[in-house]
N, C-alpha and C positions, 0 to 999 in steps of 0.2 A: 502075412506078418507073423502069424503064429508059428509058421515054420522057421522063420529067422530067429524068433525068440527061443524056440525049442533048441535050435542048433547051438546058439551061444551059451545058453544055460546048461546044455549037456557038455559042451566043450568050451569051458571058460578061457582056456589058453588061447583059443582063436580070437576072443574078444581083446585079449592083451596085445596080440600081434596086429590086429586091426587098429588099435589105439596107437601103437608104435609107428606103424606105417603112415597113417594119416597125420599123426602129430609131427613126425619128422618132416613131412612134406610141407605142412603149414608153417613150421618153424623156419623154413628156408625162404619163405615169401617175404619180400621187403616192399615198403612204400617209402621212397626216398631213402633215408637212413634208418627208418624204424622197422623193427620186426619183433614179433612176440618172443622169439627164441624157442629153442627146442623143448626145454623143460616145461615152460608155461603152456605151449601148444599141446604137448602130450597130456598135461593135466586137464586142460579144457576139453580135449577130445575124449579123454577118459570119463569126464563128468557126463558128456553127452551119451556115450556108450553105456554108462552106468544107469541111465534112465530105464534100461531094460531089466534092471534089478538082477544082476548076474552075480552069483556067489563065487568068490575067489578064495582058494585055500590059503591060509595064513602063511605057511613057510615059503611060498613062492616069492613074495616081495622081500622077505628077510634074506634069502640066499643071494639074490642079486644085489641087495643093498650092502651086504657084507663084502662082496667082491668089489663094489665101487669104493667103499671106505678103505679097504686094504690097498687098492691100487693108488688111491690118493696119497696115503701115507708113504707107499713105496716110491712115488714120484718125488715127493718133497723131502723125504727123510734125510738124504745126504746133505742138502742145503740147510735143513733145520738144525742138525747137530753141528755142522760146520760153522754156522752163524754164532753158536754159543761160545766158540773159542777163537774167534777171529776179530778183525777190526770192524766187523759189522754189528758189534754190540749196540751202538747207538740206534741202529735201525731195528734191532730186536726189541729194545726197550720202547721205541716209538710204536712198533706194531702192537706190543702189549697194551700200551696206553690207549691206542685207538680202539682196540678190541674191547677193552674195559668200558670205554665211552659208548660204543655200540650197545653193549649189554646194559649199562646203567641207564642210558636215555630210554631205551625200549622198555625196560622194567618199570621205570618211573612213570612213563606214559600209560603203560598197562595198569599200574596201581591207581593212577588218577581216574582212568576210565572203568575200573572195576573188572578188568579182564581176568578170566580164569587161565590156568596153564596152557590149555589147548589154543585159546585165542592168542595168547602171548607168543607161543611157539610159532604160529602161523605168521603173526606180525613180524617177528624177528627174522624168520626165514625169508620172507618176501622183501622186507625193507632193506635187509643187509645182503640180499641175493645169495644166500647160502642154503641151497635146497636141501643139503644133507642134514640140516638141523631137524627137518621133519621126521626123518627116520630115528635119529638119536632121541628126540623128544618123545616120539611115539613109544619107543622101547622103555623110556624112563617112566612115562605115565603108566605103563603096564605094570610097573612094580609098586605103585602107590596103593595104600590101604584104603581105597574108597570104593563105593559101590560100582558094579559093572555098568550100570546104566549111566552113571556120572562119567566114568572113563570113556564110554562110547560117545557120549555127547561132546566131550573134549576132543576126542579123536576126529569126529565128523566135522568139527568147525575149523580144524587146522588148515585143510586145503582151501577153504573159503577165504580165510584171512591171507593166506599165502598168495592166492591168485589175484586178489584185489591190490595187494601192495607191491607185488613183484615188478609190475610194469614200470611204475615210477622208480622203484629201486634201481632198475637197470638204466632207464633213460636219465633219471635225475643224477645218478652217480657220474655218468658220462658228461652231462652238462656241467655239473659243479666242478669236476676236476679238469675238463677240457676247455671250458669257457670261463666260468666264474673264478676258478682257481688262479689262472694267470692274472686276472684283473686284481685279485686280492694281493698278489705278490708284486705289484708295481705296474701291471699292464702287459699285454701280450708282447709288444715289441721289445720291452725291457727284458722279459723272460727269454725271448728268442736271442737277444744280444748276449745275455749272460750265458746261455747255453752254448752259443758259438765260441765264446771265450773259454768255456770249460773244455770243449772239444779241442780247441787249439792247444790248451794247456796239457791235455792228456796225450796229444801227439808230439808235444815239444821235445826236441832233442833226439828225435828218432829219424832214421833214414827213410822211414815209411811215412814221412810227413806229406801226405797228399789226400785230397778229399775222397779218393776211392776207398780208403780204409773204412769209411763209415758204413758203406754198403757191403755186407757180407756176401751178397749174391752176384757180385761181379765174377764173370767166368775166369778160370785159370786156363791159360793156353800154352801150347808148345809150338813154336814157329821157327822156321829155318831162314838164315840170312847168310849172304856171302860176305866174308871178311875182306872186302875189296876197297875200302876207303883209305885215304892217305894216312890215317891213324895207325894202320898196320904196316906202314913202311918201316917202322921200328919194330924190332922183335918183341912180341907180346906173348904172355902166357894166359892160361885160363884164369888164374888168380888176378892178373892185371885187368882183364876184361870185367870181372865181377867187381873189382875195386873201383873201376871207372863208373860202373853202374851205381854203386853206393855214393860216389861223389856227386852224381847227378840226382841223387835222392830216390833211387829205384831199387827195389828188392827183386833182382832178376838173376837167374843162374844160367850158366852154360852147362847143358846136360850131355850133349854129344858133339863130336867133331868129325868131319870128313876131311882127311888130309892125304894127299897123294892117292886118291881113289879108295882109301880104306876108312871105314866107319868104326869109331871107337867111342866108349864112354869117356867123358871128360874127367881129368884129374887136375888138381890145382897147378902143378908144375908143368903141365903139358904145353909145348910151344905151339902157337898158332901162326901159320904162315899166311902171307897175303893170298887171297882167293880161296882159302879154306872155307868150308861151310860149317856153320854153327847152329845148333838147336838151343834156343833160349826159352826159358819157362818163367812165368809170372802172370800177374793180372793182365788181362787183355789190353787195357788202356795204357799200361806202362810199357808193355813189350812193343807195341806198334809205334811208339815214339822214338825208338832207337835206330831206325833205318838211316838217319842222316849221318851219323858218325861211324856206323858199322858198314853198311852197304845195302844193296838191294835184297828184298825178300826173294827166296827161291822156293820152287815147288819140287821137293825131293822126297817121293814116297818112301824110298828105302831108308833115308836118314830119319824120317819121322815115324817109322814103324818100330816101336819098342814098347815094352810093358810100362804102363803108368797106373798107379793106384790112387783111388779116392776113397778113403776110409774114415770111420769115426773111432777115436780113441778116448776111453774114459781115463781122466787124470787120476792116478793113484800114487805115482812115484814122487819122492822128495825132490828129485831133480827138476820137477815141473810145477808142482802145486805151491801156491803162495807167491809165485813169480808173476811179474807183469808180462804182457805179450812182448814188449821190447826186450826184457831180460831173457825170456825164453828163446826168442829168435836169435839171440847172440850166442846161444850154446852151440858148441861145435857139431853136435849130432843133428842140429836143425838145418845144416847146410843142404840145400836142394829141396827143402820142405816149405810148402806154402800153406799158411793157415787160412782156410776158406770160410769157416764158421766156428762160432763158439756158442754152445747152448747150455743153459743152466735151468733146471726144473722145467724144461720144455720151451724156454724163452730164449730167443737169440739176443746175444749181447753185442754192442758195437765193438768192432775190432779196432781199438785204439791202442796206441803204444803203451799207455799206462793203465789199461784195463787189467785188473788183477785176477788171476786164475785161482780156482779153488778145487779141492778134492771133490770128485764126482762130476766135474764139468765134462762135457763132451766136445772134443775138438774134431772138426772135419779137416783133415789134412790131405794134401795132394803132392805127389812126387813120384819119381822113378821107383820101381819096385825095390831096388837095392837100398835106396835112401830111406824109404818107408820101413824096411826091415831093420835098419840100424837105429832109426829114431824111435819107433813105437815102443820098444821095451824101456826106453828112458822116460817115456811119457806115462805109460800105464798099460791098461788092458785094451787090446784091439776089439772093439765092439762090432764084429762083422755081422752083416745082415743074416738073419735067420728067422724061420717061421716057428721054431720050437719055443714053447714056454715051459719053464720048470714048474710043473703043476704040483710036484711034491712040496716044493718051497711054498707055493701059494696055499695049498690045502692045509699043511701043518702050521703055516703062519697064521691063518685065520682061526684055526682050532686053538692054538696057544693064546691068541688075543681074546677069543671068546671066553676061554676058561678064566683068564685074568679079569676080564670085564664082568663076569658073572659073580665074582666075589662081592659080598655085601656086608656093610657095616650099618649099624643103626644110630641115628642121631636124633634125639628127641622123639623117638618112636617112628621116625621116617627112615625107610631103608635107602641107603646111599650106595650106589655102585656106578661104575663107568658104563654098564650094560654091555652086551656082546658087541654092539655097534661101536661104542667108544673103544672097547678093547681091540677090535679089528683095526681101527685107525692107528692106535698106539703101536700095535704089532707091525703094521705096514711101515710106520716111521722107523722102527728098529731094524726091520729086515731090509728096508731100502738102504739104510746107513751101512748095515753089515755087508751088503754086496759091494760097496766101495772099498771095503777092507779085503774082501775075498771074492773078487769078481768072476771066479771060475764057476760059480754056481748061482742059482737064483735069478737066471736070466728071464726077463719078461720083455719081449720086443715091443717097440712103440705101438705097432698096430694092435697088439693084445691089450696094452695099457689103455688105448683108446676105446676098445670094445668094453673092457671092464668099467671104465669111467662112464661112457655114454650109454651103453646098453644097460649096465648095472643100475645106474641112477634112474634112467627113464623107464625101465621095467618096474622099478619100485614106484615111481610117480604114476605110471599108468594104473597100477593096482590101487593106489591111493585114490585116484580120480574115479575109477569104476566103483569102488566101494562107497565113496562119498556121494556118488551121483544122485541117489534118491533123496538126499537131504540137502543138496548143495543150494538149490534155489531158496529153500526156506532159511538156510543159513545166511544167505545174502540179505534177505529181508530182516532177519534178526539183528545182524551187525550194523546195517545202515551205512550211509556214506561216511560216517565218522571214522571208520576203519581206514578209509582211503587217506584221509587227512592225518590220521595217526601214523600211517606209513610214510607220508611226506616228511613229517617231523623226525621220525626215527631214522630216515635215510639222511636228511640234510644236516641236522644239528651235529652229529659226530664228524661228518666230513668237513664241514666249515670250521669246527673247532680243531680238527686234525691239521688242516692247512695252516691255521694260525699257530698252533703249537709247534709244528715242524719248522716254521719260519722264525718265530720269536724265541722259543726255548731251545730247540735242537740245532738251530742255525743251519739247516740243510740248504744246499743250493736249490733254487726254485725248481729246476727240472727233476732233481733227486727227490725233493719234497713231494711233488705231485706223483712221482712213481711210487714212493713209499706209501702214500695214501691209497693208491690203486691196489698195491700189493696187499696191504693190511686188510683191505676189504675184499680181496680176491676177485676183483672185477677186471677181467681181461679186456672187456669192451671199453672200459674207461681208460686203460693203458693205451689202446689203439687211438682213442679220441685225443689223449694228451700228445702222443707222438705226432699225430696228424696236425694238431693245433700249433705246436712249437717247431714242427718240421725237423725232428731229431729223434734218434733212437736212444739217447742218453737216459731218459726216464727209466728204461729197463734196468739200469744199474741200481735203482732204488726199489725195484719191483720184486726181485727174486728172493731176497732174504725175508722181506716182510710178507710175501706171499706164503712162504713156508710156515712162518709163525702164525699168520692170520688164518690159514686153512685149518690149522690144528686147533687153535683156541676157539674160533667162531663155531666150529662143529661141536666141540666139547661144551660150549655154552648151552647147548640143548639140554644137557643134564643139569647144569647149574640153574637154568631158568625154572625148570619144573620143580626142582628141590627147593629153590628159594621161594617161589610162590606158595608151595605147600607149607613151608615152615612159617610163613607169615599169614597162613590161613586164608589165602584167596581161593576160594572154591566155588563160589556162586557169583555170576556176573551181575553187577548192578549198573544198569544203563543210566547214563546221565540224562 
């Protein structure tokens, strides 16, 4: 045992990786629909590892936490700034209201129970499932003019309160929004019916009026058919065939034609003779329906061997942004182009005719290489797969944010600043938005963003857990079960009020209302519960804008909580 202790105390970095490995493994385990989640698991494993009393150098957790915050800002920045000047303003205002409710309810409960800044930060981080608040709150506590022993006591209690309240924060949010929420809005069946009506309305008037549009994962196919039906007894052109497809309510294109033994790329005025062979492109379920009036499917390797591209394009051009999917599809340059997916802040949106596109959206499009080449400049910047991250952009972005965050003003003798962590978040927002304006630089591939997000946060949490390990159990005894019930109230009250406010004051559609509440609280698990409950992806339309706002405000509340409690002189806990 002494050998093990000596090893980890000599090489504390190994203790961190031990915590990460076991924590991620435990976080993946599920019992029915319940799981601890990665962050909570890493924290608890860190607490266990921390019983070996392992010293961790301070800068380690700060470096990884700054990477995490910058990447969060980078991810939501485009949507955050876009929401401030679009028709999403009601959702922005709602997100602000709910975030203020989350702050206000938590601070009031903390005031009643006599909690100090550390206890309140832990309560807020766990109940609102915003783990990043731990880091921001920790940085802010470090700037206060109190004794080092008092600071350390506050810092040690944060992970205790967080761990106790996080579990209900996650499960409770999913239950309230996925089960209780629909009941509050008239009942589950009523919400389902209204959602189906909204979907129908958003598809109305479009040639793409078919259920397949709701599922963005339906495959796009290219299949060959013989033009041997009676319909081709009359002379037809490629344009005639595609027009007939539209009449039947299908978005299908003629890509290639074999006529008189010669294979050529299709043009609108090209004549199709009976028994010619055609390559059709579209969603699989719509293409295979067209055999009856065209002719039999044929297996022609030569005809079907041609370059097809499947790429992501970031919307930056005026010809695309602000348009609905129906309006975009009607543009001449979209001929032969099929929209496979639409992603906003990492969330897939339902592909409905009236889904409005915004700057920074990622469109996955499929088509022949020539069609893609013509369409992509009209849409924006081709976001081709790459493993390279612009680390100049990342490094200087975090540095600039840290400098801004370190600037301090004094209010009533209390130093007030965003802290370097808050500065990194703000910098990430700005630089993420900047890349939508100038997408030729600042590339951070999705896998790199994932690493920054998950490894950055969990490295930080692992260090927090290891450091707090020796005092964790005593902290649990000190706080008692009251902290668990405080967490229940801090989680439930804002969400229940949010559902009511979204319905009665903002008049949101029920599905959008639930999505807005999930986004404002940044609870992706709750969004999944809502979509599963009402059997629709429509709530995602209310999630993206509010997620961008909520992720920013809830993290920055870590600064506000500490300063607010300091200003009202809550420094010593008085247990009820």
